[in-house]
N, C-alpha and C positions, 0 to 999 in steps of 0.2 A: 565574890561570885554573884553575878546578877541573876535574878529569877526571870524565866521567860514570861512574856506578857500573858496575862490570864485571858483565855478565850471567852468571848461573850456570846451567849446563845442569841441567835437572831430573834427579835421581838415578833410575836405572832400578830398578824393583822387583826384589827378590831373586828370581831365576828358577830354577826347578827343572824338569828333565825327569824324568817318572816313566814307566818302561818296564815294561810288564806281561809276564807269562809267556804261553806258548802253543806250546812245542815248535817245529815247523817253521814255524808261522805267525809266528814272530819275524821272518821276512823282510819283513813289512809295515813294521816299524819302520825299516828301511833307507830306504825311500821317504819316510817321515815325517821322518827326520833330514835327508835331503837337502833337502826342502822348507824346513825350518827354517833350515838353513845358507844356502840361497839367499837368504833374507831377512836374513841376518846375525843371526839369533836364536840365541843361544848360552846354555848353562846356567851358573849359578853353582854348582850342585850337581846330582848325578845320583843317582836312587834307582831300583834295579832289583830285580825278582823273577824267578826262574826264568830263561828264555832272555833276558828283558829285562836281567838282571844281566850276562849274557855280552855282549850288545850294548853295554851301558853301560860295561863294563870296556874293551872294544875302543876306543870313542871317547874314553874318559878318557885312554887312553894316547897320544893323538895330537892334532894341532891340530883345533880346532873349526871345520871348514870342509868345503866340498863334496868336496874330495879325500879326506877321511877317509870320508865316506859312500860314495863310489865304491869305495874300497878294501874297505869292509865288504861292499858288494854283490858284489864279486868273490869274497870268501870264501864268502858264502852260495851263490853260483852253483856253487862247486866242491864243496860238501859233499853227501854221499850218506848214506842212512839208516844204512848199516853203519859210517860214520864216527862216529856218535853212539850208535846202538843196535845194537852188534854182538852177534848171538845166538850163544851158545856152549852146546852141549848140556850140558856139565858144570855150568855156572852155572845154567842153567834147571832141570835136574834137582835141583840142590842147593837152589834156591829152593822148588821144589814139594815137596820131601821134608822141608823144615824145617831143613836144614843151613846154609842161607844166608838172609839177610833181603832178598834182591834176586834179580832174574831176569837182569839185564844188568850186566856189569862196567863200571867207569868208566874203564878204562885208555885207551880210544880218545878219550873226551871230554877226559880230562886232557891228552892230547897237543895237542888243538886249543886248549884254554885256555892252556896254557903257551906255545904258539907265538905267540899273538896278544896277550897281555897284557904291557905294557911296564914293569911295576913288580912288586916282590916283595911289598910290604906295602900294604894298602889305604890306610894313612895317608900313603903316598908318592905317591898319585895326584895328578897335576897339577891336576885338578878334584876337589873332594871327592866321593867315591864311597861310597854307602851301599847295602848289600845285605841284602835281607830273607830271613830263613830261619826255620825252625821247629825247636824243640828237642824231641826225643822224650822226654827225661828229665823236664823240667819241664812239658811240654805247653803251652809258650807261644812266642810269636813272639820272635825275636831279630834285632835290626838290627846288622849288622856294619859298622863304620866303620874298623876297624884289624885287623891280623892278616894271616896269609898269604893273598895275593890269589887264588892258584890254588885253594886249599882253600875259600875263601869262595865263589867262583863255582861250584865243584863241589857244594858244599852247597846253594846256591840252585837248582841244576838237578837235584837228586837226587829224582826223582819217587818218592813212597812206594811201596814194593813192587817197583819197577822197577829203580831205581839204588840203590846202597848209601848209607846215611847217612855223613856225614863227621864224624869225631871231632875236636873242637877243645877241648882241655882236658877239662873234665867234660861238655861238650855233645856231643850226637849230633844233628847238624843235617841237615834235609831241606828240600826245596822248600817255600817259604812259601805256595804256592798253596792248600794245605789250609785256610789261615786268611785270607790277604791277598794275592791275586794281583796287585793293582794298588795298591801301597803309597802312596796319596795321603796317608794319615794321617801317615806319617813325614815327608814333605815339609813338611806343615803344621807338625809339631812342630819341625822343623829351622829354621823361620822363613821358609819360602818364601812370598812374596806373590803371585807369578804362577807357575802350574803348568801346564806343557804335558803332557797325559796322552797316552801312546802305547799304546793297547790293541792287542791282536792279533785281536780279533773284535768285531763289533757286539754290545753287550750286549743289544740288543733282538731280535737275530736270530742267536744262536750257531749254529755249524755243526750240521747234522742228518744228515750221512751216516752210514749204519749202519757201525759199526766191524767190521773183518774179523778182528781177533784181540784177545787179552787186553791187549796193549800199547796198541792204539788205544782199546779200551774204557775203560781206566784214565785215559788222557789226556783223552778226550772227556768223561767224567764230571766230571773236574775243571773242564773248560772250561765246562760248563753251570752248575756251582755258582758259579764265579768270575764269570760274566756277571751273575748275580743280585746278587752281592756288590758288583760295580762300580756298579750302579745305585744301591744304597744309599749307597755311599761318595760318589758325586757329589752326591747330595742333602744328605748330612750336612755336607760340607766346603765347599759353595758359599758359605756366609756367611763363611768364614774366609780364603779366598784366591780370586784370580781363576783359575778353572779353564778352560783352553782344551783341549778334547778333539779330537784329530785323528781323523778317521773311518777305521776299518778297513773294507776292502771288504765290503759287506754281502751280496753274492751269492756269496762264496767257498764252495766245496764241497771244499776241499782237506783231506785227512786230515792230522791233526797229526803223523804220522810220514812224510809224503810230502815229502821235501826236493827233489824234482825240479821243483817249481813256484815256486822262489824268484824267478826273474826276473819272472814274471807278477805275483806278489804284490807285489813291490817296485814295479813299474811302476804297478799299480792304486792302491797306497797313495800313491805320489808324486803322481799326478793328483788324487786326492781331497784330499790335504793342501794342494797348491798352491791348489786352488779354495777350500778352507776358510780358509786364511790370507789369500787375496786378498779374500774377502768380509768377514772379521772384522778384518783388519789385525793388528798386533802386540799389540793390547790392547783392552780395553773391552767384551768381551762374555761376561762370566761367566755371568749368568743367561740372556741371549738365546741364546747358543751352546748351552748345555745343553738349553734347551727345544727348540731347533731340531733338535739332533742326536739326543737321547735321551729327549725328553719328561720331563725332570727339571724340576720347578718352580723358577723363579728365586727367590733369597733375597728375603724380604720386607724 
């Protein structure tokens, strides 16, 4: 008597989470991550830029489950502006007078990063972690997949002119938002077949609140530019991978330096992500989802 052939479960597509930058708006990614974990959707690799690199490094250090998203939510709820952008008169004057290349020191942010990242080298991340940065020397984008983890995250979050560049060998690295704030291209190059995109703002309706100071002006200007870039990236890479874009709250009017709105941003993003995932399921709506969310034409 012969046995029936053993059924083989279909192999899951190689899955990436791509986390965009956005300063304090990075709190929306906490809600998105929780919605994904609620459905047992977990990444095979993580790609992050700017604050998305910080969020990605946090979750890469821990189990891929709801408890990790909740732990990240507690961190975001406790952070205040001075914890990230502490203004010191000597540093500001040095930056304005040309003695320094930044206006805010990175010591406070370094303490946060060091406290919450559970590995020393990116290569030791339990889940492959790739961090997008920009090199001032060569004028090109640099993807970090190995090397000191704290320095890599600090480089990714170093807003040009605001925070200091990070020296890594011959590289002087900054926030990649100047060239690629939502590094979908790297996820595709790394072989991802299904990509969950976690933006921090709706690319069709980026925040329009008038900035109150130079810091807000610099961050908001980057935000407008990166929103336009994301639209182009979605259209370009839709034929190459299944792109599932989770919606950032479209009515948010939170300033990118306002860390006091983290709970609301997280809750709004969680509700939106739950609805989106319920409507689209875990797969199957590359073109349709992009058309519905951001008016990007589906691949032919």
